[in-house]
C-alpha positions as CSV (number, residue, x, y, z in Angstrom):
1,M,-76.5,-114.4,-218.9
2,N,-74.0,-116.8,-217.4
3,E,-75.7,-120.0,-216.4
4,N,-73.8,-120.0,-213.1
5,Y,-75.1,-116.6,-212.2
6,D,-77.1,-116.9,-209.0
7,P,-79.4,-113.9,-208.3
8,L,-79.8,-114.9,-204.7
9,A,-76.1,-114.7,-204.1
10,I,-75.7,-111.1,-205.3
11,T,-74.2,-108.8,-202.8
12,R,-75.4,-105.3,-202.0
13,R,-72.4,-103.8,-203.9
14,K,-73.1,-105.9,-206.9
15,F,-76.8,-105.0,-206.8
16,L,-76.0,-101.3,-206.8
17,T,-73.4,-101.6,-209.5
18,N,-75.8,-103.6,-211.6
19,S,-78.5,-100.9,-211.2
20,A,-76.0,-98.2,-212.1
21,F,-75.1,-100.2,-215.2
22,G,-78.7,-100.4,-216.2
23,I,-79.1,-96.7,-215.9
24,G,-76.0,-96.2,-217.9
25,S,-77.4,-98.4,-220.7
26,L,-80.6,-96.4,-220.8
27,G,-78.6,-93.3,-220.9
28,L,-76.6,-94.4,-223.9
29,M,-79.8,-95.5,-225.7
30,E,-81.2,-92.0,-225.1
31,L,-78.1,-90.4,-226.5
32,L,-78.2,-92.6,-229.6
33,A,-81.9,-91.8,-230.1
34,G,-81.2,-88.1,-229.9
35,A,-78.1,-88.0,-232.1
36,S,-79.8,-85.6,-234.5
37,A,-80.5,-83.0,-231.8
38,S,-79.1,-79.5,-231.9
39,S,-75.3,-79.2,-231.7
40,A,-75.4,-76.2,-229.3
41,A,-73.6,-76.9,-226.1
42,P,-76.1,-77.1,-223.2
43,A,-75.8,-75.0,-220.1
44,P,-74.2,-76.7,-217.1
45,S,-76.7,-79.1,-215.4
46,K,-77.1,-80.0,-211.8
47,R,-74.4,-82.1,-210.2
48,V,-73.6,-85.4,-211.8
49,G,-72.0,-88.1,-209.5
50,G,-70.2,-87.4,-206.3
51,L,-70.3,-89.1,-202.9
52,P,-73.3,-88.9,-200.6
53,G,-72.8,-86.3,-197.9
54,F,-70.3,-84.3,-200.0
55,P,-69.7,-81.5,-199.8
56,N,-69.5,-81.9,-196.0
57,F,-70.4,-78.2,-195.4
58,A,-71.2,-75.1,-197.5
59,P,-68.4,-74.6,-200.0
60,K,-66.8,-71.3,-200.8
61,A,-65.5,-72.5,-204.2
62,R,-67.4,-74.4,-206.8
63,R,-64.5,-75.1,-209.1
64,V,-60.7,-75.0,-209.2
65,I,-58.1,-73.6,-211.7
66,Y,-54.6,-74.8,-210.9
67,L,-51.9,-72.9,-212.8
68,F,-48.9,-75.2,-212.1
69,Q,-45.5,-73.8,-213.0
70,S,-43.3,-76.7,-213.5
71,G,-39.6,-76.4,-212.6
72,G,-39.6,-74.4,-209.4
73,P,-39.9,-70.6,-210.0
74,A,-37.5,-68.5,-208.0
75,S,-39.4,-66.6,-205.4
76,Q,-36.5,-64.2,-204.8
77,D,-36.9,-62.9,-208.4
78,L,-40.8,-62.8,-208.4
79,Y,-42.5,-62.3,-205.1
80,D,-40.1,-62.4,-202.1
81,Y,-38.2,-59.1,-202.2
82,K,-34.8,-59.5,-200.4
83,P,-32.7,-56.4,-200.8
84,L,-30.1,-57.9,-198.5
85,L,-29.1,-60.4,-201.2
86,N,-28.1,-57.5,-203.4
87,Q,-26.2,-55.8,-200.7
88,L,-24.2,-59.0,-199.8
89,E,-24.0,-60.3,-203.4
90,G,-21.0,-62.6,-203.9
91,K,-20.4,-63.2,-200.2
92,P,-20.9,-66.8,-199.0
93,L,-24.2,-67.9,-197.4
94,P,-23.6,-68.0,-193.6
95,D,-23.4,-71.5,-192.2
96,S,-25.8,-70.3,-189.5
97,V,-28.4,-69.6,-192.1
98,R,-28.2,-73.0,-193.8
99,G,-27.7,-75.0,-190.7
100,D,-27.9,-78.7,-191.5
101,Q,-30.2,-78.4,-194.4
102,R,-29.3,-80.7,-197.3
103,L,-28.0,-79.6,-200.7
104,T,-28.5,-81.2,-204.0
105,G,-25.7,-83.0,-205.8
106,M,-25.5,-80.1,-208.2
107,S,-24.2,-77.6,-205.6
108,S,-22.9,-79.7,-202.7
109,H,-19.5,-79.8,-204.3
110,Q,-19.1,-76.0,-204.4
111,A,-16.4,-74.6,-202.1
112,I,-18.6,-71.5,-201.4
113,L,-22.2,-70.7,-201.9
114,P,-22.2,-67.1,-203.1
115,L,-25.4,-65.1,-202.4
116,A,-27.2,-63.9,-205.5
117,G,-29.3,-60.8,-205.5
118,S,-32.1,-60.4,-208.0
119,A,-31.4,-58.8,-211.4
120,F,-34.9,-57.3,-211.3
121,K,-36.4,-54.3,-209.6
122,F,-39.3,-54.7,-207.2
123,A,-42.3,-52.4,-206.5
124,Q,-45.3,-52.4,-204.3
125,Y,-48.8,-52.8,-205.8
126,G,-52.4,-52.2,-204.7
127,K,-53.9,-51.3,-201.4
128,S,-52.2,-54.3,-199.9
129,G,-48.7,-53.0,-200.8
130,A,-47.6,-56.4,-202.0
131,W,-44.0,-56.5,-203.4
132,L,-43.7,-57.9,-206.9
133,S,-40.9,-58.1,-209.5
134,E,-40.9,-55.7,-212.5
135,L,-41.5,-58.9,-214.5
136,L,-45.1,-59.2,-213.2
137,P,-46.7,-55.8,-213.7
138,N,-50.1,-57.2,-214.8
139,I,-50.4,-59.7,-211.9
140,G,-49.3,-56.8,-209.7
141,K,-52.3,-54.8,-210.7
142,M,-54.5,-57.8,-209.5
143,S,-52.6,-58.2,-206.3
144,D,-55.6,-57.1,-204.2
145,E,-57.4,-60.2,-205.4
146,I,-54.5,-62.4,-204.3
147,C,-53.4,-64.1,-201.1
148,F,-49.7,-64.6,-201.3
149,I,-48.2,-67.5,-199.3
150,K,-44.5,-66.8,-198.7
151,T,-43.9,-69.8,-196.5
152,M,-44.7,-72.9,-198.4
153,W,-42.4,-75.9,-197.7
154,T,-42.2,-79.4,-199.0
155,D,-40.5,-82.8,-198.3
156,A,-38.8,-83.4,-201.7
157,I,-35.7,-81.7,-203.1
158,N,-35.8,-83.2,-206.6
159,H,-38.3,-82.5,-209.4
160,D,-40.1,-85.7,-210.0
161,P,-40.9,-86.6,-206.4
162,A,-41.7,-82.9,-205.7
163,I,-44.1,-82.5,-208.6
164,T,-45.7,-85.9,-207.8
165,F,-46.0,-84.8,-204.1
166,M,-47.6,-81.5,-205.0
167,Q,-50.1,-83.1,-207.4
168,T,-51.0,-86.3,-205.5
169,G,-49.9,-85.9,-201.9
170,A,-47.3,-88.6,-202.2
171,Q,-43.7,-88.6,-203.6
172,I,-44.2,-92.1,-205.1
173,A,-46.1,-92.5,-208.3
174,G,-49.5,-94.2,-208.3
175,R,-51.7,-92.2,-206.1
176,P,-54.7,-90.2,-207.4
177,S,-54.2,-86.6,-208.4
178,M,-55.9,-83.7,-206.6
179,G,-58.3,-83.2,-209.5
180,S,-59.3,-86.9,-209.3
181,W,-59.9,-86.7,-205.6
182,V,-62.1,-83.6,-206.0
183,T,-64.2,-85.1,-208.8
184,Y,-64.5,-88.4,-206.9
185,G,-66.0,-86.5,-203.9
186,L,-68.0,-83.8,-205.6
187,G,-68.8,-85.1,-209.0
188,S,-69.4,-82.8,-212.0
189,D,-71.5,-79.7,-212.8
190,T,-71.9,-80.8,-216.4
191,D,-72.7,-84.0,-218.1
192,D,-71.3,-82.9,-221.5
193,L,-67.7,-82.4,-220.6
194,P,-65.2,-84.1,-218.3
195,A,-65.2,-82.9,-214.7
196,F,-61.4,-82.8,-214.7
197,V,-59.6,-81.2,-217.7
198,V,-55.9,-80.8,-218.3
199,L,-54.1,-78.3,-220.5
200,V,-50.4,-78.3,-221.2
201,T,-48.5,-75.5,-222.9
202,V,-47.3,-76.6,-226.3
203,G,-43.5,-76.3,-226.7
204,G,-43.1,-75.2,-223.1
205,G,-39.6,-76.5,-223.0
206,G,-37.7,-77.1,-219.9
207,D,-35.7,-80.1,-218.7
208,Q,-38.4,-81.7,-216.6
209,P,-40.9,-83.9,-218.3
210,L,-44.6,-84.1,-217.4
211,Y,-46.3,-87.5,-217.1
212,A,-50.0,-88.3,-217.5
213,R,-49.8,-90.0,-214.1
214,L,-49.7,-86.5,-212.6
215,W,-53.3,-86.1,-213.5
216,G,-54.1,-89.8,-213.3
217,N,-56.8,-91.5,-211.2
218,G,-54.4,-93.9,-209.4
219,F,-56.5,-96.5,-207.6
220,L,-59.7,-94.6,-208.0
221,D,-62.1,-95.5,-210.8
222,S,-60.9,-94.6,-214.3
223,R,-63.7,-92.1,-214.8
224,F,-62.0,-89.7,-212.4
225,Q,-58.8,-89.3,-214.4
226,G,-57.9,-85.9,-215.9
227,I,-58.7,-85.6,-219.7
228,Q,-56.0,-83.7,-221.6
229,F,-57.3,-81.2,-224.2
230,R,-54.8,-80.6,-227.0
231,S,-54.4,-77.9,-229.6
232,G,-55.2,-78.7,-233.2
233,K,-58.0,-80.4,-235.1
234,E,-58.5,-83.1,-232.5
235,P,-58.6,-81.6,-229.0
236,V,-59.2,-85.0,-227.4
237,L,-57.6,-88.1,-228.9
238,Y,-59.7,-90.7,-230.6
239,L,-62.9,-88.6,-230.1
240,T,-63.7,-88.0,-233.8
241,N,-65.2,-90.6,-236.0
242,P,-62.7,-92.4,-238.3
243,D,-62.8,-91.4,-242.0
244,G,-65.6,-93.3,-243.8
245,L,-67.7,-94.0,-240.7
246,S,-71.1,-92.4,-240.9
247,A,-73.1,-91.1,-237.9
248,R,-75.5,-94.0,-238.3
249,G,-72.6,-96.5,-238.3
250,R,-71.2,-94.9,-235.2
251,Q,-74.6,-95.4,-233.5
252,D,-74.7,-99.0,-234.5
253,E,-71.2,-99.6,-233.3
254,L,-71.9,-98.1,-229.8
255,A,-75.1,-100.1,-229.5
256,A,-73.1,-103.3,-230.3
257,I,-70.4,-102.4,-227.8
258,N,-73.1,-101.7,-225.2
259,Q,-74.5,-105.2,-225.7
260,L,-71.1,-106.8,-225.3
261,N,-70.5,-104.8,-222.1
262,Q,-73.8,-106.0,-220.7
263,L,-72.8,-109.6,-221.4
264,Q,-69.4,-109.1,-219.8
265,F,-70.8,-107.4,-216.7
266,H,-73.4,-110.1,-216.0
267,S,-70.5,-112.6,-216.3
268,Q,-67.9,-110.8,-214.2
269,M,-69.8,-108.2,-212.1
270,D,-66.8,-105.9,-212.6
271,P,-67.7,-102.3,-211.6
272,E,-65.1,-101.0,-214.1
273,I,-67.5,-102.1,-216.8
274,V,-70.0,-99.5,-215.5
275,S,-67.3,-96.9,-215.9
276,R,-66.5,-98.1,-219.4
277,I,-70.1,-97.6,-220.6
278,A,-70.2,-94.2,-218.9
279,Q,-67.0,-93.2,-220.7
280,Y,-68.6,-94.2,-224.0
281,E,-71.6,-92.1,-223.2
282,M,-69.3,-89.1,-222.3
283,A,-67.3,-89.5,-225.5
284,Y,-70.4,-89.5,-227.6
285,R,-71.6,-86.2,-226.0
286,M,-68.1,-84.7,-226.2
287,Q,-68.1,-85.1,-230.0
288,T,-70.4,-82.0,-229.9
289,S,-69.4,-80.2,-226.7
290,V,-65.6,-80.3,-227.2
291,P,-65.5,-78.6,-230.6
292,D,-67.9,-75.9,-229.3
293,V,-66.0,-75.1,-226.1
294,T,-62.5,-75.1,-227.8
295,D,-63.5,-72.8,-230.7
296,L,-62.0,-69.5,-229.6
297,S,-63.0,-67.7,-232.8
298,K,-66.3,-66.6,-231.3
299,E,-64.5,-64.5,-228.7
300,P,-64.5,-60.7,-229.3
301,E,-61.3,-58.7,-230.0
302,S,-61.4,-57.2,-226.6
303,V,-61.0,-60.6,-224.9
304,F,-57.9,-61.5,-227.0
305,E,-56.4,-58.1,-226.0
306,L,-57.1,-58.9,-222.4
307,Y,-55.2,-62.2,-222.5
308,G,-52.5,-61.0,-224.9
309,A,-51.5,-61.7,-228.5
310,D,-50.5,-65.3,-227.9
311,S,-54.1,-66.1,-227.0
312,R,-54.8,-66.4,-230.7
313,K,-52.2,-69.2,-231.0
314,P,-53.7,-72.6,-230.0
315,G,-51.7,-74.4,-227.3
316,T,-49.9,-71.4,-225.9
317,F,-50.3,-70.6,-222.2
318,A,-52.4,-67.6,-223.1
319,A,-54.8,-69.6,-225.3
320,N,-55.1,-72.2,-222.5
321,C,-56.0,-69.5,-220.0
322,L,-58.7,-68.2,-222.3
323,L,-59.9,-71.8,-222.9
324,T,-60.0,-72.2,-219.1
325,R,-62.5,-69.4,-218.7
326,R,-64.7,-71.1,-221.3
327,L,-64.5,-74.4,-219.5
328,C,-65.5,-72.7,-216.3
329,E,-68.6,-71.3,-218.0
330,K,-69.5,-74.8,-219.1
331,G,-69.3,-76.3,-215.6
332,V,-65.9,-78.1,-215.6
333,R,-65.0,-78.8,-211.9
334,F,-61.2,-78.9,-212.0
335,I,-59.0,-77.4,-214.6
336,Q,-55.2,-78.0,-214.4
337,L,-52.8,-75.9,-216.5
338,Y,-49.2,-77.1,-216.7
339,H,-46.5,-74.7,-217.9
340,Q,-42.9,-75.8,-218.1
341,G,-39.6,-74.0,-218.2
342,W,-39.0,-72.6,-214.7
343,D,-35.9,-74.8,-213.9
344,H,-33.3,-72.1,-213.9
345,H,-30.0,-73.6,-212.7
346,S,-28.2,-71.1,-215.0
347,D,-29.1,-68.2,-217.3
348,L,-31.9,-67.2,-214.9
349,P,-32.4,-63.6,-215.9
350,A,-33.1,-64.4,-219.5
351,G,-35.2,-67.5,-218.6
352,M,-37.3,-65.5,-216.1
353,R,-38.0,-62.7,-218.7
354,R,-39.1,-65.3,-221.2
355,Q,-41.4,-67.2,-218.7
356,C,-43.0,-64.1,-217.3
357,A,-43.6,-62.7,-220.8
358,Q,-45.6,-65.8,-221.6
359,T,-47.5,-65.9,-218.3
360,D,-47.9,-62.5,-216.6
361,K,-50.5,-61.0,-219.0
362,P,-52.6,-64.2,-219.5
363,I,-52.9,-64.9,-215.8
364,A,-53.9,-61.3,-215.0
365,G,-56.3,-61.5,-218.0
366,L,-57.8,-64.7,-216.6
367,L,-58.4,-63.2,-213.2
368,T,-59.9,-60.0,-214.7
369,D,-62.1,-62.0,-217.0
370,L,-63.4,-64.3,-214.3
371,K,-64.1,-61.3,-212.1
372,Q,-65.9,-59.4,-214.8
373,R,-68.2,-62.4,-215.4
374,G,-68.9,-63.1,-211.7
375,L,-67.0,-66.4,-211.9
376,L,-64.2,-65.4,-209.5
377,D,-66.7,-65.4,-206.7
378,D,-66.9,-69.2,-206.8
379,T,-63.7,-70.2,-208.5
380,L,-60.5,-70.9,-206.6
381,V,-57.3,-70.1,-208.6
382,I,-54.0,-71.5,-207.5
383,W,-50.5,-70.5,-208.8
384,G,-47.2,-72.2,-207.9
385,G,-44.5,-74.8,-208.6
386,E,-43.1,-77.8,-206.8
387,F,-40.5,-76.0,-204.7
388,G,-38.4,-72.9,-204.6
389,R,-34.8,-71.9,-205.4
390,T,-31.7,-71.1,-203.3
391,S,-30.7,-67.6,-202.4
392,Y,-27.1,-68.5,-203.4
393,C,-25.9,-69.0,-206.9
394,Q,-25.3,-72.4,-208.4
395,G,-22.0,-72.3,-210.3
396,E,-20.4,-69.1,-211.4
397,L,-22.1,-65.8,-210.3
398,T,-22.5,-63.0,-212.9
399,R,-25.2,-60.4,-213.2
400,T,-26.3,-61.7,-216.6
401,N,-26.0,-65.5,-216.1
402,Y,-26.6,-66.6,-212.5
403,G,-28.7,-69.6,-211.5
404,R,-30.3,-71.0,-208.4
405,D,-30.5,-74.6,-207.2
406,H,-33.5,-76.4,-205.7
407,H,-34.8,-75.2,-202.3
408,P,-37.7,-77.0,-200.6
409,R,-37.6,-75.2,-197.3
410,C,-39.5,-72.0,-198.3
411,F,-41.1,-70.8,-201.5
412,T,-44.1,-68.7,-202.6
413,M,-47.4,-69.8,-204.0
414,W,-50.7,-67.8,-204.2
415,L,-54.4,-68.2,-204.2
416,A,-57.2,-66.0,-205.6
417,G,-60.9,-66.1,-205.9
418,A,-63.6,-67.9,-203.9
419,G,-63.2,-67.8,-200.1
420,V,-59.6,-66.5,-200.2
421,N,-58.3,-63.8,-197.9
422,A,-57.5,-61.5,-200.8
423,G,-55.1,-58.7,-200.6
424,T,-52.9,-60.3,-197.9
425,T,-49.5,-62.0,-197.5
426,Y,-49.2,-65.0,-195.2
427,G,-46.0,-65.8,-193.5
428,Q,-42.5,-64.4,-193.8
429,T,-39.0,-65.6,-194.6
430,D,-35.7,-64.5,-193.1
431,P,-33.7,-61.6,-194.7
432,Y,-31.8,-64.1,-196.9
433,G,-35.0,-65.7,-198.2
434,Y,-33.7,-69.1,-197.0
435,N,-35.8,-70.0,-193.9
436,I,-39.3,-69.5,-192.6
437,V,-39.4,-67.2,-189.6
438,D,-42.1,-66.4,-187.0
439,A,-43.6,-63.1,-186.2
440,H,-40.6,-62.2,-184.1
441,G,-38.1,-63.1,-186.8
442,A,-36.9,-66.3,-185.2
443,V,-36.2,-69.2,-187.6
444,M,-38.9,-71.9,-187.5
445,N,-38.3,-75.6,-188.0
446,P,-41.8,-76.8,-188.8
447,T,-42.8,-80.4,-189.1
448,K,-45.8,-81.7,-191.0
449,D,-47.1,-83.6,-187.9
450,D,-48.2,-80.3,-186.2
451,F,-49.7,-77.0,-187.3
452,F,-47.1,-74.2,-187.2
453,P,-48.8,-70.8,-187.6
454,G,-47.0,-68.9,-190.4
455,A,-45.7,-72.0,-192.2
456,V,-47.7,-74.0,-194.8
457,H,-46.7,-77.5,-195.7
458,V,-47.9,-79.0,-199.0
459,H,-50.5,-81.2,-197.1
460,D,-51.7,-78.0,-195.3
461,L,-52.3,-76.3,-198.6
462,Q,-54.2,-79.4,-199.9
463,A,-56.3,-79.5,-196.8
464,T,-57.2,-75.8,-197.2
465,I,-58.1,-76.2,-200.8
466,M,-60.4,-79.1,-199.9
467,H,-61.9,-77.0,-197.1
468,L,-62.7,-74.2,-199.6
469,L,-64.5,-76.7,-201.7
470,G,-66.6,-77.8,-198.7
471,I,-64.6,-81.0,-198.1
472,D,-63.2,-82.2,-194.8
473,H,-60.0,-83.7,-196.1
474,K,-60.0,-86.3,-193.4
475,R,-63.3,-87.7,-194.6
476,L,-62.6,-87.9,-198.3
477,T,-61.0,-91.4,-198.3
478,Y,-60.8,-94.5,-200.4
479,R,-60.1,-98.0,-199.2
480,F,-57.4,-99.7,-201.2
481,Q,-55.4,-102.8,-200.3
482,G,-56.8,-102.8,-196.8
483,R,-56.1,-99.2,-196.0
484,D,-58.1,-95.9,-196.1
485,F,-56.1,-93.5,-198.3
486,R,-56.7,-89.8,-198.7
487,L,-55.0,-86.9,-200.6
488,T,-53.3,-85.6,-197.4
489,D,-52.1,-89.0,-196.2
490,V,-52.2,-88.8,-192.4
491,Y,-51.2,-85.1,-192.3
492,G,-52.6,-81.7,-193.2
493,H,-54.1,-78.8,-191.3
494,V,-56.5,-76.2,-192.6
495,V,-54.9,-72.8,-192.5
496,P,-57.6,-70.3,-191.4
497,N,-55.7,-67.2,-192.2
498,L,-55.6,-68.1,-195.9
499,M,-59.4,-67.9,-196.0
500,A,-61.7,-64.8,-195.8
């Protein structure tokens, strides 16, 4: 121990941190002592971690699956049926419809903005009569489990700030992701797997990159960051023992690292050291739990048929959906799937067919599988991208090769599962699919400062997701650099009509 260490000068925070570190040390010793125990993955345990008093009230959802579709899917070709666009195809978007809304640099130079109808047929599905594109027949069959939000809107008009905003509640990088906020507040339902797991489709393509900061912990403790699972022999990087290192050697190494961490903690009183030892503990447990949960070979043939042929191919969106159900069963709190390739500035018909062929059946399979196993009752499923697309064509308009530019003013997302007002559609857009309108058809100009019934800002959606998890979004805060931060910044309103 540091000779200058004065036990009488220790603060309450340091005392609690020191106590936590001691518990962590004992936990690691117990793990090392039991290294020869059975390799079978244990059932989810009681909650691990989380803040006192959270959840703030009885939650509807226990866990979250977020199917993020990177690039901005075009609602007019998927969920927001607008026959007027086909009737007026090629004619310019009326100035009265666009008003003073900004354009991107990619279409602001166009002399006219020609309206583009959808190349795909639409049909109504389920008892709710929801309109869906012919590209989504399987999701259509599950439409009575879904709450469609036709009137999402956001602040950002370009990809990077818009994706960052949707994931972290801020357009500027550096804030904690939604999954980090949730696990910070609620902790984990398992001590053998991370509370926050990220899956990215392999070879997803698309022009927009994904960054680890999108699932990062920001200024929160590092143990709240998302852990990316990859396809292949090493699902989590640096988890397996190096060649030539025996199990006993690994135990000795961890014991030595633990002793060094103790010395450093007593010298510096840095709470991050507590997190470091906890992560070593988790990594040790994951050497058994991760190979077990990622081994899809144990699934019966009927399950692969449910998710589609691609579910046999590691790293595909379909395989990630199947893995997501397995992670749910093991108690993972927040599972984020990223699927790229929805940025269709041109060649939209071919691109849409390709994307929907990869995602429609797996998503419907996931919803079906969760429902059959009783998991949908306490699992919240979210689908959506960072913004929508314009009702006019970017560039030259043809039936086989039209494209749509970015449009932040209205787009579609949907929710399914725990606590959701299933089989409903919330909000409506004008006949052009360009603006949010109220119940009387009048164009709305919502602001994020106030609640506008029928319109859902990104912060409103985040506040509602938190509410379904039993969290008052205004109470889940973290003091950083002299200010209390939260996911919804100083905005956000819970939207009652999205919930059952």
